[in-house]
N, C-alpha and C positions, 0 to 999 in steps of 0.2 A: 489441458494445462490449466493448471491451478493458478487464480488470480487474485489477491487481496486488495480491494480499494479503502484506502484510509481516507476518509472523505467528510467534513463536517457539514457540508452542505448537501442537503439530501435530495436535491434536482440534481445537480452535477453527479451524485453517485447512482442515484437510480437513473438517470441517462447511459452512462458510462456502463451501468450492469444491462443493462437491456441490450446496449449494442454488442458487448461483448459475448452475452447469453445467446444473441442472434447469428454468430459465429461459432457457436457450440464448444466456447470457455465455459470451464467451472468459475461463479464470481462469487467469493466474500464480501461483505463490505461491515465496516466499522468505523466508528466518529471517536474515535477515542484512541492515544497514542499507548496506553497502558494495556487495552485490550489487543490492540494491534500487534505487541510483543508477544503477548501470549498466544495470540492465533498463529502467529509467524513459524513459534517453536514447536508447538504441536502438528502443525498441517501441510506443512511441506510446500508451499507457495513456489512458483516459476517466477513471478512477474508480482510486484507490490507497486500499486501507483498509490503513491504517499503525498497527502498535503502536508506542507509545513507548520499551519496556525490550526491546532485542531487540540481537543482536550487533552488532560493527560499530558504524559511526554510529548514533545511538539515533534514535529517532523525530523528534525535532524539530529534530537536523542534517539530517536526509532531508530535512522539509519545507522547513526554510531553504536546503538546498543547491537543493533545486526551483523554488522560489520566485526564487533569483536569479539562476539560468538562464533564467528566462521559458518553463519547459515547460507548456502549456497541459493540466491535470489538475484532476479534484476530488479532494480528499484528506478522508478522514475516519479522525481519530486516534481512537485508543481508549486511556485510564488505565484499567487495571482494566475495569470496568464502564460507564462513564463516557464518554460519545462527544461530540466536537466536530466539527464540520465546518466547514473551513476551504476556499474557493473559492478558485483560484489563476487564473479566468479574466478 
């Protein structure tokens, strides 16, 4: 399973990546919404862990763009410590 983490806090991103890779997931990280959109379009992620407050396009804009392009992925959006899950399938 391929996972993209979009998170500007390097410690949080690293912690998530380490834990997921220990469970044998393939994980990429970016801290920028515009780069996330590029990666999502060309890398076919199964899950996107998406922070809201990021550089470039914010998390809401990224999610809206992914949905409009009908890219099939599950997205977990975070606002601080509150998570909401939005399914795009």
